LOTORZA-942983 format. One record per atom (N, C-alpha, C, O): residue number from 1; atom name; x, y, z. Coordinates in steps of 0.1 Angstrom, whole numbers. Layout:
BEGIN
  num  atome      x      y      z
  NUM     CA      X      Y      Z
...
This chain:
BEGIN
  num  atome      x      y      z
    1      N   -118    -83    -38
    1     CA   -116    -75    -49
    1      C   -110    -83    -61
    1      O   -115    -82    -72
    2      N   -100    -91    -59
    2     CA    -94    -99    -69
    2      C   -105   -109    -74
    2      O   -106   -111    -86
    3      N   -112   -114    -65
    3     CA   -123   -123    -68
    3      C   -133   -116    -77
    3      O   -138   -123    -87
    4      N   -136   -104    -75
    4     CA   -145    -96    -83
    4      C   -140    -95    -97
    4      O   -148    -96   -107
    5      N   -127    -93    -99
    5     CA   -121    -91   -112
    5      C   -124   -104   -120
    5      O   -127   -103   -132
    6      N   -123   -115   -114
    6     CA   -125   -128   -122
    6      C   -140   -131   -124
    6      O   -143   -137   -134
    7      N   -148   -128   -114
    7     CA   -162   -132   -115
    7      C   -170   -123   -124
    7      O   -180   -127   -130
    8      N   -165   -111   -126
    8     CA   -173   -102   -135
    8      C   -170   -104   -150
    8      O   -177    -99   -159
    9      N   -160   -113   -153
    9     CA   -157   -116   -166
    9      C   -149   -107   -174
    9      O   -145   -110   -186
   10      N   -146    -95   -169
   10     CA   -138    -85   -176
   10      C   -128    -78   -167
   10      O   -132    -73   -156
   11      N   -116    -78   -171
   11     CA   -106    -70   -163
   11      C   -107    -55   -165
   11      O   -101    -47   -159
   12      N   -116    -52   -175
   12     CA   -117    -38   -179
   12      C   -130    -31   -174
   12      O   -134    -21   -180
   13      N   -136    -37   -165
   13     CA   -148    -31   -159
   13      C   -143    -19   -151
   13      O   -136    -20   -141
   14      N   -147     -7   -155
   14     CA   -141      5   -150
   14      C   -144      7   -135
   14      O   -134     11   -128
   15      N   -155      4   -130
   15     CA   -158      6   -115
   15      C   -149     -4   -107
   15      O   -144      0    -96
   16      N   -147    -16   -112
   16     CA   -139    -26   -105
   16      C   -124    -21   -104
   16      O   -118    -22    -94
   17      N   -119    -16   -115
   17     CA   -106    -10   -116
   17      C   -104      2   -106
   17      O    -94      3    -99
   18      N   -114     10   -106
   18     CA   -114     22    -97
   18      C   -114     18    -83
   18      O   -107     23    -75
   19      N   -123      8    -79
   19     CA   -124      3    -66
   19      C   -111     -3    -61
   19      O   -106     -1    -50
   20      N   -105    -11    -70
   20     CA    -92    -17    -67
   20      C    -81     -7    -65
   20      O    -74     -8    -55
   21      N    -80      3    -73
   21     CA    -70     13    -72
   21      C    -72     21    -59
   21      O    -63     24    -52
   22      N    -85     24    -56
   22     CA    -88     32    -44
   22      C    -84     24    -31
   22      O    -79     29    -21
   23      N    -87     11    -32
   23     CA    -83      2    -20
   23      C    -68      2    -18
   23      O    -63      2     -7
   24      N    -60      0    -29
   24     CA    -46      0    -28
   24      C    -41     13    -22
   24      O    -32     13    -14
   25      N    -46     25    -27
   25     CA    -42     38    -22
   25      C    -45     39     -7
   25      O    -38     45      0
   26      N    -57     35     -4
   26     CA    -61     36     11
   26      C    -52     28     20
   26      O    -48     33     30
   27      N    -49     16     15
   27     CA    -40      8     23
   27      C    -26     15     24
   27      O    -20     15     35
   28      N    -21     20     13
   28     CA     -8     26     12
   28      C     -8     38     21
   28      O      2     41     28
   29      N    -19     46     22
   29     CA    -19     58     31
   29      C    -18     53     46
   29      O    -11     60     53
   30      N    -24     42     49
   30     CA    -23     37     63
   30      C     -9     32     66
   30      O     -4     34     77
   31      N     -3     25     56
   31     CA     10     20     58
   31      C     21     31     59
   31      O     30     30     66
   32      N     18     42     51
   32     CA     28     53     51
   32      C     28     59     65
   32      O     38     64     69
   33      N     17     60     72
   33     CA     16     65     85
   33      C     25     57     95
   33      O     32     63    103
   34      N     26     44     93
   34     CA     34     36    101
   34      C     49     39     98
   34      O     57     40    107
   35      N     52     40     85
   35     CA     66     44     81
   35      C     70     57     86
   35      O     81     59     91
   36      N     61     67     85
   36     CA     64     81     90
   36      C     67     81    105
   36      O     75     89    109
   37      N     60     73    112
   37     CA     62     72    127
   37      C     74     63    130
   37      O     76     61    142
   38      N     81     59    120
   38     CA     93     51    123
   38      C     90     38    130
   38      O     99     33    138
   39      N     79     32    127
   39     CA     75     19    133
   39      C     78      9    123
   39      O     77     12    111
   40      N     80     -4    127
   40     CA     83    -14    117
   40      C     70    -18    109
   40      O     59    -18    115
   41      N     72    -21     97
   41     CA     61    -25     88
   41      C     60    -40     88
   41      O     68    -46     80
   42      N     52    -46     96
   42     CA     51    -61     96
   42      C     41    -66     87
   42      O     32    -59     82
   43      N     42    -79     84
   43     CA     32    -86     75
   43      C     19    -86     82
   43      O      8    -85     75
   44      N     18    -86     95
   44     CA      6    -85    102
   44      C     -1    -72    100
   44      O    -13    -71     98
   45      N      6    -61    100
   45     CA      1    -48     98
   45      C     -4    -47     83
   45      O    -15    -42     81
   46      N      4    -51     74
   46     CA      0    -51     60
   46      C    -13    -59     58
   46      O    -22    -55     51
   47      N    -13    -71     63
   47     CA    -24    -80     61
   47      C    -37    -74     67
   47      O    -47    -75     61
   48      N    -36    -68     79
   48     CA    -48    -63     86
   48      C    -54    -51     78
   48      O    -66    -50     77
   49      N    -45    -43     72
   49     CA    -50    -32     64
   49      C    -56    -36     51
   49      O    -66    -31     46
   50      N    -49    -46     45
   50     CA    -55    -52     33
   50      C    -69    -58     35
   50      O    -78    -56     28
   51      N    -70    -65     46
   51     CA    -83    -71     50
   51      C    -94    -60     52
   51      O   -105    -62     47
   52      N    -90    -50     58
   52     CA    -99    -39     61
   52      C   -104    -32     48
   52      O   -116    -30     46
   53      N    -95    -29     39
   53     CA    -99    -21     27
   53      C   -103    -29     16
   53      O   -110    -24      7
   54      N   -100    -42     15
   54     CA   -104    -51      5
   54      C   -116    -59      9
   54      O   -121    -68      2
   55      N   -121    -57     22
   55     CA   -133    -63     27
   55      C   -133    -78     27
   55      O   -142    -85     24
   56      N   -121    -83     31
   56     CA   -120    -98     31
   56      C   -105   -101     32
   56      O    -96    -93     32
   57      N   -102   -114     33
   57     CA    -89   -119     35
   57      C    -83   -124     22
   57      O    -90   -126     12
   58      N    -70   -126     23
   58     CA    -63   -132     11
   58      C    -68   -147     10
   58      O    -70   -151     -2
   59      N    -70   -153     21
   59     CA    -75   -167     20
   59      C    -89   -168     14
   59      O    -92   -178      7
   60      N    -97   -158     15
   60     CA   -110   -158      9
   60      C   -110   -153     -5
   60      O   -120   -154    -12
   61      N    -98   -149    -10
   61     CA    -97   -144    -24
   61      C   -100   -129    -26
   61      O   -101   -125    -37
   62      N   -102   -122    -15
   62     CA   -105   -108    -16
   62      C    -93   -100    -21
   62      O    -94    -90    -28
   63      N    -81   -105    -18
   63     CA    -69    -98    -23
   63      C    -58   -109    -24
   63      O    -59   -120    -18
   64      N    -47   -105    -31
   64     CA    -35   -114    -31
   64      C    -23   -106    -26
   64      O    -23    -94    -25
   65      N    -12   -114    -23
   65     CA     -1   -107    -17
   65      C      6    -98    -27
   65      O     12    -88    -24
   66      N      4   -101    -40
   66     CA     10    -91    -50
   66      C      3    -78    -49
   66      O      9    -67    -52
   67      N    -10    -78    -45
   67     CA    -17    -65    -43
   67      C    -11    -58    -31
   67      O    -10    -46    -31
   68      N     -8    -65    -21
   68     CA     -2    -60     -9
   68      C     12    -53    -12
   68      O     15    -43     -7
   69      N     20    -60    -21
   69     CA     33    -55    -24
   69      C     31    -41    -32
   69      O     39    -32    -30
   70      N     20    -40    -40
   70     CA     18    -28    -47
   70      C     15    -17    -36
   70      O     20     -6    -37
   71      N      7    -20    -26
   71     CA      3    -10    -16
   71      C     16     -6     -8
   71      O     17      6     -5
   72      N     25    -15     -5
   72     CA     37    -12      2
   72      C     46     -3     -7
   72      O     52      7     -1
   73      N     47     -5    -20
   73     CA     55      3    -28
   73      C     49     17    -29
   73      O     56     27    -28
   74      N     36     19    -29
   74     CA     30     32    -29
   74      C     32     38    -16
   74      O     35     51    -15
   75      N     31     31     -5
   75     CA     34     36      9
   75      C     48     42      9
   75      O     51     52     15
   76      N     58     35      3
   76     CA     71     39      3
   76      C     73     53     -5
   76      O     80     62      0
   77      N     65     54    -15
   77     CA     66     67    -23
   77      C     60     78    -15
   77      O     65     89    -15
   78      N     49     75     -8
   78     CA     42     85      1
   78      C     52     89     12
   78      O     53    101     15
   79      N     59     80     17
   79     CA     69     82     28
   79      C     80     91     23
   79      O     83    101     29
   80      N     85     88     11
   80     CA     95     96      5
   80      C     91    110      1
   80      O     98    120      2
   81      N     78    112     -3
   81     CA     73    125     -5
   81      C     73    134      7
   81      O     75    146      7
   82      N     70    127     18
   82     CA     69    135     31
   82      C     83    136     37
   82      O     86    147     42
   83      N     91    126     38
   83     CA    104    126     45
   83      C    116    127     36
   83      O    127    129     42
   84      N    115    124     24
   84     CA    127    122     15
   84      C    136    134     14
   84      O    148    132     15
   85      N    131    146     13
   85     CA    139    158     12
   85      C    147    160     25
   85      O    159    163     24
   86      N    141    158     36
   86     CA    147    160     49
   86      C    159    150     50
   86      O    169    153     55
   87      N    156    137     47
   87     CA    166    127     47
   87      C    178    130     38
   87      O    189    127     42
   88      N    175    135     26
   88     CA    185    138     17
   88      C    194    149     23
   88      O    206    149     22
   89      N    188    159     28
   89     CA    196    170     35
   89      C    204    165     46
   89      O    216    169     47
   90      N    199    157     54
   90     CA    206    151     66
   90      C    218    143     61
   90      O    229    144     67
   91      N    216    135     50
   91     CA    227    127     46
   91      C    238    136     39
   91      O    250    132     41
   92      N    234    147     33
   92     CA    244    156     27
   92      C    252    162     38
   92      O    265    164     37
   93      N    245    166     49
   93     CA    252    172     60
   93      C    262    163     67
   93      O    273    166     71
   94      N    258    150     68
   94     CA    266    140     74
   94      C    279    137     65
   94      O    290    135     71
   95      N    277    138     52
   95     CA    288    135     43
   95      C    298    147     43
   95      O    310    145     41
   96      N    293    159     45
   96     CA    302    171     45
   96      C    310    172     57
   96      O    319    181     58
   97      N    308    165     68
   97     CA    315    166     80
   97      C    328    159     80
   97      O    336    159     90
């Protein structure tokens, strides 16, 4: 995907930007499942999901680790959307004891 951005000659090719965004969101959704299940989020997990949705490896130029960091950040937001309110309530209960 990153390689596509550079080979097409324009960072503003709409389809490339949409494909990139969708790939990041797809990876984030998979990573959020890991977080919601309270499993550790390893670099191996992140890398394998990036390889899957970007159709290649970081070594081949299909994606960069900065792209993976974006996906992890989105995964954290998805996790908080699902679990954040419950965690906040639990922490308030613990503080009031």
